[in-house]
N, C-alpha and C positions, 0 to 999 in steps of 0.2 A: 442540537438545534442548528438550523441552517438560516443564515441571514442573507437576504438578497437586497442589494442596493439598486435604486433606480438611477438611470443616467441623468434625469432631470433634477436630482437632489431631493426628491420627495421622501416621505417616510420609508424607512427600510421595512421589509417584510420578514417576520420571524416565524419559522415553522418548526414545530416539534417533530423530529424524525426518530423518536425512540424505537420505532419499528425497523430502523436501518441498522440496529445493533442486534446481532444474534444473541440468544440467551447464553449466559456464562455462569461461572462459579461465583458464589458469594465472596466478597472481599471486605477487608477492614476499610474504614472511611479514608485513611491516609494512603492506601495502596492505589496504584494506577489501575483502574478497572477497565476503562474503555479507551479505545484509540480510534480516530477517524481521519481520513484524508479526503479531499475533494478535488475533482478535475472537471473540465468541461468536455462533454461528450461530442460525438460527431454531429449531433442534432443541435448543438449550442446550449444544451441544458446541463445542469450539474449532475455529476455521478459521484456518489459517496462510497468509499471503501471503509468498512468499519469491522472491528473485532471486539470480542468480550474477553475478560480475564480468564485465562486458563484453558481456552479451547482453541483448536486449530482452525475451525471453520470461520471464514470471513464472508461478509455480505457486501455485494455490490448493489447499491440502490440507484435506480435510474429515474430521475425526475422527469415528469411529463412537460414541465414548463420551467421558466427561470426561477420562479418563486417556490417550486416544488409543491404545488397544491395537491398533486397526486403523484404516485410513484409505484414502481414495481421493483422487485429485487431478484437477484440470483445469488445463491450461496455457493462459495467455492471452498474446497478443502485442499490446501497445498500438501504435498508429500513431506512428511517429517514435521518435527516441532518448529514452531515459529514464535520464539519468545519476543521478537521485535515486530512492531507493525511494519508491514511491507510498504514500500514506496510504489506508486503507480502513476501511469501516464496513459493517455488515450492517443493512438496514432491517427493519421489522417483518414483512414478508412473507418474510424470509430471503434476499433478494437482496444479493449483494456490490456495493458501489459503490466505485469506485477513483478517487481524485484523482491526477492525473499532472502533473508540471511538466517541460516541455521547455525547458531554458535556452538551447539552441542556436537554436531557432526563436522563443523568447519567447512560449510559450503555456502556458496552464493548462487542463487538460482533465478530463473526467469520463467514465470508462468505466463504463457501466451494464449489469450482467448482466440478462438477461431472465428468469432463473429462479435458484433457490437454488444450483444446481450450476454456474452460469455456462456452460451449454452453448452459448449464443449471447450476444453482447453488442453494444453500440454505443458509439462514442466521440464526444464532442462537445467542441469548444473552447468554454470558458466565459469566458475572459479572455485578453488579450494584454498583454505588457510588453516593455520593451527587452531584446533578447537579450543574454546575458552573453558578453562577449568574452574574458574571462580566467577560467579555472577557479578561480583563487584568490578570485575575487569571487562565487562561487556561494553559494547559501544552502541549507541543508538543512531549512529551516522549511516544512513542509507538513503540514497536518492536515485532517481531515474529521470532521464530526459531523452529527447530525440534529436538526432542530427538533422541537417538540412535534407538528407535523403531518406528520412523517416526510420533510421536505424537506431535502436536503443543504445544509450550510453548509461552505464551504471556506476555509481560512486559508492564505495563502502569504506567506512573508517577502519583503521587498523588498531590492533591491541597487542602490546608486547608483554612478555612474561613479567617484567618489572614495572608495568604500567607507565612506561616512558611516554611523556607528552608528545614526543616527536615520532611516535610509531608511524610507519608508512601504511597507507591505506591502498585501496585498489581503485583504479579507474579503468573500466572495460568498455570498449566499443565493439558491439556485436558486428559480425560480418554481414548479416542479413536481417531484415525486419522480423 
């Protein structure tokens, strides 16, 4: 669901966006089945990035207005497994940029959409780290932002062999948008 709040303090609008989540594998009730993130697109309307349990495909849903009364979507499939929901941001030109962490391969990547609707994209590995051997050692810390010159900055939490609370993470500032 997407909640939209009005500047005048009026009643919030609640929209069911079940179509924003691609079909996934069945899960037990206590498992984390769906993940979603939202950002504001170049047109000022919400863009939702969502995924289902057990599949690599993720869906970008582009709302036609602030309350998402209608929408369209594009499915993207990152290279390799993505057991963590990616972080994403929209740059000034309206392009979605998606940070991806593949703990099985030990890579941190950036999927860059070529246009605002992500009709085409390219994925680049921007860092490597020791692969996580035990799912209990995984980290869910992944964030992306933009610098003043619209260059991506990615933050990824670190995991050490002994699950040390003070394990160092990665902060990466890309050289170009």
